[in-house]
C-alpha positions in Angstrom: 39.9 54.2 -13.7 42.2 52.8 -11.1 40.4 49.6 -10.7 39.8 48.8 -14.4 43.5 49.2 -15.0 44.5 47.2 -12.1 41.4 44.8 -12.9 43.2 44.5 -16.4 46.7 44.0 -15.1 45.3 41.1 -14.0 43.7 39.7 -16.5 46.7 40.4 -18.6 49.5 38.5 -15.8 46.6 35.6 -15.6 46.7 35.3 -19.6 50.6 35.0 -19.1 50.8 31.9 -16.9 48.5 29.7 -19.1 49.5 27.2 -20.8 50.7 27.2 -25.0 47.2 25.5 -25.3 44.6 27.2 -23.1 47.0 30.5 -25.0 46.1 28.9 -28.7 41.7 29.1 -27.6 42.3 32.3 -26.1 43.7 33.5 -29.7 40.0 33.3 -30.9 37.5 34.1 -28.1 39.0 36.5 -25.0 38.3 38.2 -22.1 37.2 42.4 -22.7 40.7 44.2 -21.6 39.4 47.4 -21.4 37.0 50.0 -20.5 35.1 49.9 -24.1 35.2 46.4 -24.7 33.1 46.3 -21.2 30.6 48.2 -22.9 30.0 46.6 -25.9 26.0 45.9 -26.5 23.8 43.3 -28.8 22.0 46.7 -29.4 23.6 46.9 -33.6 22.5 43.3 -34.2 19.3 43.4 -32.2 18.6 46.3 -34.7 19.0 45.3 -38.0 17.4 41.6 -37.0 14.5 42.0 -34.9 12.0 43.3 -38.0 12.3 39.4 -39.4 10.7 38.1 -36.0 7.1 38.3 -36.4 4.1 38.0 -33.8 1.7 35.0 -35.1 -2.3 35.5 -33.9 -4.0 31.4 -34.4 -8.1 32.0 -34.6 -10.3 29.5 -34.0 -14.0 28.8 -33.7 -14.7 26.7 -30.9 -18.8 25.5 -29.9 -19.4 26.4 -25.7 -22.3 24.4 -23.7 -24.3 26.9 -22.4 -25.3 24.0 -20.0 -24.6 20.1 -19.4 -28.5 19.8 -20.1 -28.4 21.5 -23.7 -29.4 19.3 -26.8 -30.5 16.4 -24.1 -33.8 14.8 -24.6 -34.6 13.9 -21.8 -33.9 17.1 -19.6 -35.4 19.4 -22.7 -39.2 17.7 -21.9 -39.4 18.4 -17.9 -37.5 21.5 -17.7 -37.8 23.4 -21.0 -35.3 24.0 -23.8 -32.3 25.3 -22.6 -30.0 27.8 -24.5 -28.5 26.9 -27.3 -24.9 26.4 -27.7 -23.0 29.2 -28.6 -19.9 29.3 -29.7 -16.8 31.3 -29.1 -13.4 32.3 -30.6 -10.2 31.8 -28.7 -7.2 33.2 -30.1 -3.6 31.8 -29.4 0.1 34.1 -29.5 3.6 32.6 -31.0 6.6 33.7 -32.7 7.6 33.6 -36.2 10.8 34.3 -38.5 10.5 35.7 -42.0 12.9 33.5 -43.9 12.1 35.0 -47.6 11.9 38.3 -49.1 8.6 37.2 -50.3 7.1 36.7 -47.3 7.4 33.1 -46.4 8.0 32.5 -42.2 9.1 29.3 -40.1 6.7 29.1 -36.9 5.8 25.9 -35.1 3.3 23.7 -35.3 1.6 23.9 -32.6 1.1 27.9 -32.3 -1.4 27.4 -35.9 -2.3 23.7 -35.2 -6.4 24.3 -36.0 -6.3 27.4 -37.1 -9.3 28.9 -39.0 -7.6 32.1 -39.4 -3.6 33.1 -39.5 -2.4 36.9 -39.0 1.1 38.2 -38.8 2.1 41.2 -37.1 5.2 42.4 -37.7 7.4 44.6 -35.2 6.4 47.8 -36.7 3.1 47.3 -36.1 1.4 46.4 -39.6 -0.6 43.6 -39.8 -1.3 41.0 -42.1 -3.2 37.4 -42.9 -1.6 34.2 -44.3 -2.0 31.4 -45.9 -0.2 27.6 -44.1 2.1 26.1 -46.7 2.8 23.2 -44.8 2.7 22.1 -41.5 4.5 19.1 -39.7 3.3 17.5 -36.9 6.2 15.8 -35.9 8.6 18.0 -36.6 6.4 20.9 -34.7 7.0 23.3 -37.9 4.6 25.2 -40.5 5.2 27.3 -43.2 3.7 29.9 -44.4 3.3 32.8 -46.3 2.3 36.3 -45.5 0.3 38.0 -48.4 1.9 41.0 -49.7 3.6 42.1 -53.1 6.5 44.3 -50.4 9.7 42.4 -49.8 9.8 41.9 -46.3 12.9 41.5 -44.2 14.1 38.0 -43.6 16.5 36.3 -41.7 19.5 35.0 -43.1 19.5 30.2 -42.1 23.2 29.9 -40.7 24.9 26.4 -40.4 23.6 25.1 -37.2 26.4 22.1 -37.2 29.1 24.8 -36.7 27.5 25.7 -33.4 29.5 24.9 -30.1 28.7 23.9 -26.8 29.5 27.9 -24.8 28.6 30.0 -28.4 26.8 33.3 -27.2 23.3 33.3 -28.8 19.9 35.8 -29.0 16.5 34.2 -28.0 13.7 36.5 -29.7 10.2 36.0 -29.7 6.2 37.3 -27.9 6.9 35.5 -24.7 3.3 36.0 -22.5 2.7 38.7 -25.4 3.9 41.1 -23.8 5.8 42.0 -26.6 9.2 41.4 -28.5 11.6 40.7 -26.3 15.4 39.4 -26.7 17.4 37.6 -24.2 20.6 36.7 -24.3 22.4 33.5 -23.1 24.9 30.0 -24.1 24.4 26.7 -26.3 24.4 24.7 -23.3 24.0 21.3 -24.8 24.0 20.1 -28.8 21.9 17.0 -29.6 19.3 17.3 -27.1 16.4 14.4 -27.2 13.6 12.9 -25.0 12.6 16.9 -24.5 8.5 16.8 -26.3 6.0 14.3 -26.5 6.9 14.0 -30.1 9.4 11.8 -32.4 11.8 14.5 -33.4 14.5 13.9 -30.4 17.6 16.6 -32.0 17.4 19.6 -30.3 19.4 22.7 -29.5 19.7 23.2 -25.5 20.5 27.4 -24.4 20.3 29.1 -21.5 18.3 32.2 -23.0 15.1 32.9 -21.4 12.2 31.2 -23.1 8.3 31.2 -22.4 5.4 31.1 -23.4 4.9 32.7 -26.4 7.8 32.5 -27.5 7.5 29.5 -29.6 8.2 29.8 -32.9 10.9 32.3 -32.2 14.3 32.9 -33.3 17.5 31.7 -31.8 19.9 33.8 -33.7 23.9 33.9 -33.5 26.2 36.7 -33.8 26.6 36.5 -37.0 22.7 37.6 -37.0 21.3 34.4 -38.5 19.1 32.1 -37.6 20.7 28.7 -36.2 17.2 27.6 -34.4 13.5 28.2 -33.7 12.4 28.0 -30.6 10.2 25.4 -29.6 10.7 24.2 -26.3 10.7 25.0 -22.3 11.8 22.9 -19.6 9.7 23.3 -16.8 6.5 22.3 -14.8 5.4 25.7 -14.3 5.9 26.8 -17.9 8.3 29.3 -17.7 11.7 29.9 -18.0 14.2 27.5 -15.7 17.2 28.7 -17.9 16.5 25.8 -19.7 14.9 25.8 -23.4 15.5 24.1 -26.6 15.7 25.2 -30.4 14.8 22.9 -33.5 18.0 23.5 -35.8 18.5 25.3 -38.7 19.4 22.8 -41.0 16.3 20.5 -40.9 14.9 24.4 -40.8 16.8 24.7 -44.4 14.7 21.2 -45.4 11.7 21.5 -44.1 11.7 25.5 -46.4 13.0 24.1 -49.4 10.2 21.1 -49.3 7.6 24.2 -48.9 8.9 26.3 -51.6 9.3 22.8 -54.0 4.8 22.7 -53.8 5.1 19.5 -51.2 1.9 18.7 -49.6 3.6 17.0 -46.5 7.2 16.7 -45.2 8.7 13.1 -45.7 11.3 11.4 -44.5 13.6 9.3 -45.9 12.8 5.4 -44.5 15.5 3.4 -44.0 13.6 -0.1 -43.1 15.0 -1.0 -40.1 14.5 -0.4 -36.2 17.1 1.5 -33.8 17.8 0.7 -30.1 20.2 3.9 -27.9 23.4 2.0 -27.1 23.2 1.6 -23.1 26.7 1.2 -21.6 25.9 -2.5 -20.4 25.4 -2.6 -24.2 28.3 -0.8 -25.4 30.5 -3.0 -23.0 28.9 -6.4 -24.6 29.6 -4.8 -27.6 33.1 -3.9 -27.1 32.8 -0.2 -27.6 34.9 2.5 -26.2 32.1 4.4 -25.5 27.5 4.4 -25.2 27.3 6.5 -28.3 25.1 5.4 -31.7 22.7 3.4 -32.6 21.9 0.0 -32.4 20.2 -1.6 -35.2 17.5 -4.1 -33.3 16.2 -5.2 -36.9 16.4 -4.6 -40.7 13.1 -4.7 -43.4 13.4 -7.6 -46.2 14.0 -5.4 -48.9 14.3 -2.6 -47.3 17.0 0.5 -47.7 19.1 -1.5 -44.6 19.6 -4.3 -45.6 20.4 -3.7 -48.9 22.7 -1.3 -47.7 24.3 -4.3 -45.8 23.0 -3.1 -41.6 22.7 -6.4 -39.7 21.4 -6.5 -36.2 23.7 -5.8 -33.6 25.6 -3.3 -35.5 26.5 0.0 -33.9 25.9 3.5 -36.3 28.6 5.5 -35.0 28.4 8.5 -37.6 26.8 9.2 -40.6 29.3 11.2 -43.4 31.7 11.2 -40.7 30.0 13.6 -38.3 29.8 11.5 -35.2 26.2 10.3 -34.2 25.1 9.7 -29.9 21.9 8.0 -30.8 19.5 7.0 -32.4 16.9 10.1 -32.6 20.8 12.1 -34.1 20.9 9.5 -36.5 17.7 10.7 -38.0 18.4 14.1 -37.4 21.4 13.2 -40.0 19.3 11.1 -42.2 16.7 14.2 -42.5 18.7 17.3 -43.4 20.9 14.9 -46.0 17.9 14.9 -48.1 15.7 12.6 -50.0 17.7 11.2 -53.3 20.7 11.3 -51.4 23.1 8.6 -50.4 24.8 8.6 -47.5 28.1 7.3 -45.8 27.3 5.1 -42.9 30.1 4.6 -40.7 29.3 0.9 -38.9 30.7 -0.9 -35.6 31.3 -4.4 -36.0 32.8 -6.5 -33.1 35.0 -3.1 -32.5 35.8 -3.0 -35.7 34.4 0.1 -38.2 33.6 0.4 -41.9 31.6 1.8 -43.4 28.6 1.4 -46.0 26.3 3.5 -48.6 22.5 4.1 -47.9 20.5 5.6 -50.0 18.1 8.0 -49.0 14.2 7.6 -50.7 10.7 7.8 -49.3 8.9 4.8 -47.9 6.8 2.8 -51.0 3.3 1.0 -50.5 4.6 -2.0 -51.4 1.2 -3.3 -50.7 -1.7 -1.8 -52.5 -4.3 -0.1 -49.0 -7.4 -1.1 -50.2 -8.9 0.9 -47.8 -12.7 -0.4 -47.0 -15.4 1.5 -44.4 -16.5 -2.0 -42.8 -20.2 -2.0 -42.3 -23.4 -4.7 -41.9 -23.6 -6.9 -38.9 -19.4 -6.1 -37.3 -18.2 -5.8 -33.9 -15.9 -3.2 -36.2 -19.4 -1.8 -38.4 -18.2 1.6 -39.0 -14.2 1.5 -38.9 -12.9 1.7 -42.1 -9.9 -0.3 -42.5 -6.6 -0.8 -44.9 -3.9 -2.9 -45.9 -0.7 -1.5 -43.8 2.6 -0.9 -45.8 5.8 1.3 -44.9 4.1 4.7 -46.7 0.9 3.9 -45.3 2.3 3.2 -42.0 4.4 6.7 -42.3 1.0 8.3 -42.5 -0.7 7.0 -39.2 2.3 7.6 -37.0 2.7 4.0 -37.0 6.9 1.7 -36.7 7.6 1.2 -40.4 7.9 -2.8 -39.6 4.2 -3.0 -38.7 2.3 -5.3 -41.3 -1.6 -6.3 -41.0 -5.0 -5.0 -42.1 -5.2 -1.3 -39.8 -7.9 0.7 -39.1 -7.2 4.0 -40.7 -11.0 5.8 -38.8 -14.5 5.8 -37.2 -17.3 7.1 -37.6 -18.5 8.1 -34.4 -21.2 6.7 -32.6 -20.1 3.8 -34.7 -21.4 -0.2 -33.3 -17.2 0.1 -33.5 -16.6 3.2 -31.9 -19.3 2.3 -28.9 -16.9 -1.2 -28.3 -13.7 0.8 -27.9 -12.2 0.5 -31.6 -9.5 2.9 -32.3 -6.9 4.2 -35.4 -4.2 2.4 -35.6 -5.5 -1.0 -34.7 -3.6 -4.0 -36.1 -6.8 -6.4 -36.5 -4.3 -9.6 -36.0 -7.3 -12.1 -36.4 -10.9 -13.0 -36.1 -12.4 -16.1 -35.1 -8.7 -18.1 -35.1 -8.7 -16.9 -39.0 -5.2 -15.1 -39.6 -6.8 -11.9 -41.2 -4.0 -11.0 -44.1 -5.8 -8.1 -46.4 -9.0 -5.9 -45.7 -10.3 -7.8 -48.6 -10.4 -10.8 -46.4 -12.0 -9.1 -43.8 -14.6 -7.8 -45.8 -15.3 -11.1 -47.2 -15.7 -13.1 -43.6 -17.5 -9.8 -41.7 -20.3 -11.1 -45.4 -20.3 -14.6 -44.1 -22.1 -13.4 -40.9 -20.7 -15.5 -38.3 -22.5 -15.2 -34.8 -19.3 -15.5 -32.4 -16.5 -12.6 -32.8 -12.9 -13.8 -31.3 -11.3 -10.7 -32.3 -7.7 -10.1 -31.7 -5.7 -6.9 -32.0 -2.8 -5.5 -31.7 -2.8 -2.0 -29.5 0.8 -0.4 -29.0 2.6 -3.4 -29.6 0.6 -5.6 -27.4 -1.9 -8.1 -28.3 -5.9 -7.3 -27.1 -8.3 -10.4 -27.3 -12.2 -10.3 -26.8 -15.5 -11.9 -27.6 -18.7 -10.6 -28.9 -22.0 -12.2 -29.4 
């Protein structure tokens, strides 16, 4: 006990020596000063919330080849009939969070992607079948609906924009399939991007241990509110090295709202512009005080950005007064604002700031897609092509400003497949003639030229090929 009193006295002495600003900072958050405070526990919070975190089992049926020569007529002729291919069940395990008492569950898309059957197991051992209501591989989110009529314990969703670096958080999930596990930590950083291979880049970073199986589980604040969906770990070995990432709860809210509305897919606002990060060199050349924001690189004619008055060279620094760190942060702010709304963008141009209003709407189909399957004697026979528009570009995960005639799918084993054509290839020209529409391409195939000089665009690069 004397040791505890000595430590308390030292703590009080240290507090008395703090500056007024530091003392004010301590008003809301203080260090433990008594033996009772030092024995405080997260257990009451866990007891009231852990029932909302579930295990998600995704079952897939996959074909296993019994022999590398199975089905090969040459080897079967000389070595006899091989054993047939076998069907095998694969089960992957992740976590999920009940967010509505009717059995609505949020998890990661990669947990359930490609599953033939999905089951959810509650913390008390009860298991339920469920169905996918909405999923999106770009955001790596999925909404499931448990097949039950009884009310289930739902975790309230908090305001992830209210988080600050240093706030305490709990992560709940099923790491490595060992069973429900709770880990604690702090918010290490906010607005992290370039974390995953997807095109979403606005994560909460935490040092609460997150491991395989935690995906889809809850990141929770000290009020017992969901403030993130655990989704990624940052280590080559796949284990927690003190760096984990979660999708902010405010984006989860918008995604759940889309699922509740019966939407077949989740749509983000169409801006009609492309953006780059503001590097230190760019900031210096533009007269900016800090290297933050989204640099407007290009605007599409007639698009929302152009209509709002945005121009190349301008830098968007805030959305509705909230600072924008990078282009991914801009996308996050616009997505969480919601379709059908208008936002106020703070734009910096030449060191002067002004506000513009941007209307948020879905990507339009400005040109009928006119999908056609190419047949006949042509290098791309077996390819389905369509006219690109912002709507189709969004569906194909392509740049919004992509134009021309695009390959949307290819029949396996067709001439187009054998010659290396691939979905999302843009057919630019054939025999020197520019391809303006899918109808133009179909007419060219019918003319049956003997020589094919084809120019395509793939991943931003032009490729020229010659076929006879």
